[in-house]
N, C-alpha and C positions, 0 to 999 in steps of 0.2 A: 858404569857411570849412571847416576840417577840425578834427577832434578828435585832438590829438597829445599824447603824454606829453612831459615836459620833455626827456627824452633824445632823442626823435624830433625835437623842435623844434630842439634844438641842432644835430643833424645837418642838418636842413633849412636852418638859418641859415648853417651853414658852406658848404653846397652853393650857396645863393643868393649868397654872397659870392665864389664862384669858387674855393673851396678845391679843390685837386687831389689832396692826399695826406692820408690819415688813418693814424695810428699809435697803438697802445695795447697794454696787457696787460689782459685782461678782469678786472673786479672790480666786484661789486655795491656801490653802485647805479649804476655808470657804464656797464656792459657794453653795453646795447642801443644806446648812442649810436653807436659805431663800426659795429655791425652794421647799423644803419639807414643810416649814411653809405655803407657799402660797396655798398648796393643802388642808389645814385644813378648817373646817367649821367655819364661823363667823369671818374671818380675812380679813384684807386688806394688800396687800404686793406690793412693787414696787421696781424696779431697779432705783436708782438715778444716776445722771451723774458721781458722785464721792463720796468718803467716807465722805468728809467734809459736803457735802450737805445732805447725808443720816443722819448723826448725828444731823445736824441742824433741819431737818424735825422731827427727833426723839425727840429732845428737845422740839420743838413746840407741838408735839402731847402729850408728857408727861406733859407739862405745861397745856395743855387742859384737863388733867385728865385721859388719856388713858395709859394702860400698853403697852410698846413698846420694840421690839427687833431690834437691829441693828447689822449686821454681817459684818466682813471684815477680810482680811488676815493681817499679821503683818505689811507689808509696807503700808497697807491702814490706819493703826493707825497713821502713820506719817502724812498722808493727813488730818486726822480727829482731830489731836492733838489740833488745835486752839480752836474749840468749846468744846472739851472734858475737857480741863484744866479749862475753865470757867464754864462748867456745874458742876464741883466739888465745885464751889462757889454758884451758883444759887440753886443747889439741884434739886429736881424733883417735879412733881405733881403726875402723875401715875408712877409706877415703870418703870425704864429704865435700860435695860440690854444690854451690848455691848460684842459681841464675838470678841476676838482677836485670830486668828488662826495662830500660829507660824509654821515655816517650817524649823526645824533643818535638815541639810543635803541638803537644797536648791534644793529640787526636782523640784520646779517650781517657783523659786524666784531668785532675783538678790542679796540678802544678807541673813544673818542668825541671824537677830537681835532677842532680847529677850524682849517680851512685859512686863515682870515683871517690867522693869525699868520705863515704862510709869505709871503703877499703883503707884509705889513709888513716882515718880515725880509729878503726878497730884493729889495724895492722893485720888485715887479711889480704893475701895476694889477690890481684885482679888481672884476668886475661881478657883481652879486647878483640874478638874476632871481627874481621871486616867483611866476611861473606860466609856462605854455608859450609864451604870446604874447611875454612879455618874454624868455624863453630864446631864442626865434628872433631877435628884434630885436637883443638885446644881442650875441649871437654873430655875427650878420651884420655889425653895425657894428664889432665888435672887431677884425676883420681890417684895416679901413681905419685904425682908431686905432692898431693895432700898427705899421703902416707909417709913420703920421704921427709917432708919438713914438719910433719905432725901439726897440721893446721888446716882448717877449711880453706877452700879456694873459691873465689868469685869468678863466674863467667859473666861479663857485662855485654848485653846486646842493646841495640836501640830498635825502634819500630822498623827501621829500614832493613836491618839485618834479620830481625825476627820474621818478617813477613815477605821478604823477597826470596824467590827461588833461584838458586844457582847450581851449576853442576858439581856433583860430589862423588868421589870414589868411596863406596861403602865397603866395609870389611866384615870379618867374622867376629863372633863374640869370644872374648877371653874369659873363661870360667875362673873365678877367683873364690876360693873357699873362705868363708868368714874366719877371721882370726879368733882363736879361743879367748874367752874373756877371763881375766884375772882381776880380782878386787885390787884397787889401787886408789885409796882415798886421797893420797897426796896429789894425784892427777885429776880426779873427778869431783872432789868435794871442795867447792870454792868458798870456804870460810877463810877469814883473814890469815890464819896460821898456815894454810896451804896455798892460798892465792899469792902471798908475797914471794915464795920461792918460784911459783909458776910465772910470775912477772919477770923474774930474772931469766927464766927459760925463754920467755917471749922475746926479751931483748937480744939474747944470743941468736934466736931464730931470725930476727930481723936482720942481723948482720950477715947470717948465712944466705938469706934470701936476696939481700943486696948484692952479694958477690955473684950469686946465680944469675941475677938480672943482667949483669954485664955481658954475659955470653948466651943469654936466653935466645933460642933459635926463633922465637916468635917475633923478635924485633928485627926489622929489615931496613937496610939503607939502600935506597935507589939513587945512585950517583948520576946526575945528568947535567952537571955544570957547577961552577964554583961561585956564581954571583948570588943566587938565592937558594936558601935552604928552608925547608918547611918541616916542622914536627907536627904529627897528627896521629890519630888512632881510629880504629873502628870504621864505620861506614864513611866517615868524612875522608879517610885516606883514599877511597875510591874516587871521590870527587876531585881531590887535590891532584892525584896522578893523571886524571883525564884533563883537568882544566889548566894545569900549569906544566906543560910538556917540557919546559926548559929548566924547571926547578929540581934540585936534589931533594929527596924526601926521606926523612927518618920516620918510618911507619912503626909505631909502638904496638906490639902485641901484648906486652905486659905493661900495664899502666900504674901498678903499684906492686913492689917498689920500682922506682925509675932507675934506669942504668946511668948513673951519674957520670962516670968516666966516658962512656960511649957518647953521651949527649954533648959533653964538653968537647970531645974530639970532633964530632960532627959540626958543632958550631964554629970551631977553628978552621974548618975546611971550606967555609963559605963566607962571602962578604957580608951578607945580612941574613939573619935567621928569624923566621916568623913561626908563630904557633897558630894553627887553625883548629878550632873546636866549636862544638854546637852548644849554644845556650848556657855557657859556663866559662869560668876562667881558671878551672882546676889546673889544666896543663900549663897555661901561661904562667900562673903564679908558681907552680912547682919548678918549671924550667928556669924562671927568673931567680928563684931561691938558690939555684945552683951557681949563681954568679954569672949566668949567661945573659948577654944583652939581647933582649927580645925586641925586634924592630916593630915600629908602628906601621899599620897598613896605610898605603896612600889614600885610600878611602875607607871609612868605617865598615867593619864587618858586623852584620846584624848580631845583636846580643841575645836575641830570642828566636825560637823556632828552628826548624831544620835548615841545614845549609844545602846548597846545590852548586853545580859547576858554575852556573851563571853568577851567583852571589859571590863565590870565591874569586872568580875572574874580575868582577867589578871592584872588589876590595883591593885588588892589585893594580887597578887603573886601566884594565883592558876594556875596550868599548863593547857594548852589547851587540851580538851578531844580528844581522837582519832577520826578521821573523814576522809572521803575520800577526796582526793585532787581534787580541781576544774579542770575541763578539760582545757587543755592549748591551744588547737587549735580551740576554738570557735570564730568565726569571730565577730568583733564588730558590734553593731547595733546603730549607732548614729541617733538621731532624724532627720527627714527630712520633708520638705513640702510635702503634699499629692500629689499623681498623679492627674494632672489636676488643681492644685492650681492656682488661678488667680494671685498670687504674683510672681510666678516663673520667668516669662519673664521680669518683671520689674527689678528684681535683676540681671538677665542675662545681660540686656542692661545697667544697671548702672555699672556693672563690665566692660563691653566693652568700656564705655566712661570714665573709670578710675576716676569716681567721688569719692569725699570724702563723705561718706554716714553717716549721723547721724541717728541712729536708735531709736526704741522705744520698748515698752513692748507689746508683742502680739506673735501669732504664727509666724508672719513674721520676728521675731528676728532670726529665723532659717536661714534667708538669709545671716547671718554672717558666716555660716559653709561652708566648702568645699563641692562641687566644686564651688559653687557660690561665696563665700568669698566676699560678696558685702556689708559689713557693718563695719564701723570704730568705732562707739560708741553706747552704750546703757546703760543708767543710771537709769531713772525712767520715770513714766508715763508723757508724754508731753514734755520730755527733748529734743526730736529730733529737734523740731522747735526752741527752745531757744538756743540750742547748735549750730545749723547751723548759727544762727545770730551771736553767739560768734566767730565762725570760720571766718565769713565774716569780723568782726571787727578786728580780729587778722591779717588777710591777706590784710587789706586795703593798697593800694598803691603798692602791690606786685603781680607779676604774680602767679597764683595758679590754681590748678585743680578745676573743678566745685564742689560746695558744695550743696548737696541735702539732705533734711530732708525727712524721710520716717515714716509715722504714720498711724495707722488704724483708721477706722471710729469711733469705740467706744472710743478709746484712745484720738482721737481728741475732742470728746465731753467731756471726763473726764477732761482733762487739756491742751490739745493742742490748743484749741480755745483761751484761755487766753494768751498762749505763742505767738500765731500768731497775736493777737491784739497788743501785745507789740512790735513785729517786725514791723508791719504796722505803728504803732504810731511813732516809731523811724526811719521810712523810710529805713528799712532794705532791702537788696537784697538777691538774691539766688532763689532756687527752693524748693518747698515743694510738696511731693507726698503723697496724701491721698489714702491709699489702702482700698477702700470701698467694702468689701466683704459681705455687707448686714447683718452682725451679729457680735457678740462678740465671735469670734471663739475659742480662746485659752481656755477659761473657760467653754466651753460646748454649744456655740451657743445661748447665751442669747440676748434679745432685747436691743436696744439702741435708742437714739433720732433720729438717722439718718436712721433707718429702721422702726421706728414707732411701734415696737412690744413691748407690755408691759408684765410684769411678769405673770399677771393673765388674759392676752388676753382681756383686756378691750378696748373699743373704744379709739383711740389715735390720735395723729397727727404726721406725719412723717415730720421732718424738711427738708427743702430744702437746701441741702449742697451748691450747687452753688449759691443760693440766699444769703445765709449767707456770703459766701466768697466775693461776689460782694458788699454786704452791708458794708463790712469792708473797701471798697475802693480799693480792688485788681482788677486791670484791666485785667491782663492776667490770666484768669481762663478757663481751657479747660477740657473736659471729654473724656476719652479714654478707649477703650476696651482693657483690659490687656492681652487678649488671642491673640491679633493681633500684632505679633512681629514687623512688619514694622511700624505700628501706634505708638507703644510704643517707638521705636527707633527714629522716627521723632519728636515726642512730646518732648522727653528728649533732643534731639539735639537742637531743637529750643529754649526750655526754658533755657537751660544752656548756650547758646551762648549769651544771653542778660545779661551781667554782672552787669548792674546798676539798674535792676528792680527786683521786686518780682513776681515770677510766681508760680501758684498752678495748679497741674495736679491731677484731680480726676480719678483714675483708678478704674472703677466700673464693677464688675462681682461677682455673688454670690459664696460663699464658696461651694466647691463641696460636702460638707457633709450636706447641707441644703436639696437639692432635691435628691441627690444620683443618678443622671441620668447618664446612660452609653450609649455611642455610640459603634458601632463595634470597636474592638481592632485594633491597628496598628501592622504591622509586618515589619521586616527588610529584604530587598531583599538579595539574595545570592551575588549580585554584590557589596555589601557594601565594601568600600575602607578602612575601619577601621580608618577614619580620627579622630574619637573620639569627634567631636563637640557635638553630641547629648548627650554624657555622661556628658558633662560639665553643662548640665541643672540640674543635681542632682535629676532627677525623680526616685523614688524608683522602677518604673516598668522597667527601662532601666539598663542593665548591659552590660558586654562585655565578649566575649569568650576569656579566658586566652591564648588559643593556637593560635588563629588567630587575635585577637584584634578586630574582628567584633562586632558590637552592637547586643544585644539581647533584645527582649521585652517580658516581662512576660504577657501573655494574660490574666491571672487571675487578675492582678493588673491594667492593662491598662484600662482607662475609655473612651478612644477614643477622647481625647481633641484635638489632632493634633498639640500640641505645638512643639513636636520634629520634625515633618515633615517639619515645617517652617524653621528649621535650617539645613536640609539636602539639600545641594546645588545641588546634583545630582538626587534628587527625589527617593532615594532608600528606604525611609520609606513610606509605603503605607498602606491604610486601607483595611481590608478584604472586 
């Protein structure tokens, strides 16, 4: 018996099933899955530039006969949707399992989408584990099921399953030899003449899967009375079982296709049937579509965020149990860029030049928060470059503030490069800042093409960022040390003053968490005039004395980067 997170259990299940290849782009809450898989014996694992590429690599490896695991967060499924929908036509060679890790509550995401809809739309079966033991078992079995039904299988987790550790019985690895590849254009070449027959194959498969779902061992009925019945899945089922001890529960382990006959039979066995789910109405609508009367809750269930035992009990009209009130005077702790972060001065100077900043997905998105407040938009991976071009088009012929796109090195490789190619192709203008901190920082410092570090530390090739940019035909490409305030200010001023050309500035310095190097801490002289400029940097190590307004530096947090000293006009911030 071992204590594993859901992500670790999925990796273990794939390994036990004989999966040989793992492909992914890191994204919370899925990231640790492939990192855990990469440490297993007898496997190959790699970070791909994005989720679409990862799934395409996976389809190729599956066609070649290998069992493959591909992992991504829910918004990554958006990126991978194109190949996934067609893989549901082609089918598989070796078993192909895709983890879709949802994030209800948006702990590290820009939206709260439900991946169940992708399973339904693409006609790809989806299994919904409720804990780590089920995550291991469902994943392990999904490879055989994928080959049996000739289709990829989804494993859906949520942040609560992915990151919670529960007891798991681990097993040994089943060695599965890759199936020999034989050319079969009717199966793998999805031009209309071949895709039309494969659509008929898909329809026959859906019928077979629907029959299998009726007796699927992952669906469990816990009979505890005939008054109230609840349909639920995943982590929510844990809360339902705990919070409603008198209710009968239909716990779905397979959420597409649904077991229609079994659900109707369950509904007939109770006086009132409810559906409990997080931040979505997928199950409610699907159960209602079966002709089952879904009862309304006595009190509204929240339509957003994670559910809890308390929220579920409140929806059923149960009073809140006695508990101590939360302390009211606890100060807020908003997220912030780390002390010494190489992105900080870039955002400070962007704020100073009053630029319209189109941002992107990464830890640098924190540049949008006070006191920096230097980001106007953030939509999805790679959108910063495309949206900056859109702003320039909208402002054509009008006086306007400088438009600057800000994107990280890994995000640039993910989808920013294609956005930049489009801007160059259409002769767009403006400024693009690539914040190259030598890693994929937000998800845990993974490698990417522009730092050349692979998941399993194999020999690799580091892409030449400036060479790639110049190869696109961009003439104004410059590289700047983001810790040098004057250099940052000068580069931004020069780039944004040229309104009819495209400029790219590469701000290159490693993330402070890579080497964790510390210089002697800085301190504030007693002569501090309380001007407050250093406070506007938003460094967690800097605060102010509420009585005097003078700046204070926490010596334990300060790493000695000296960024603040560059903004103290009188030199009152000095190093020990």
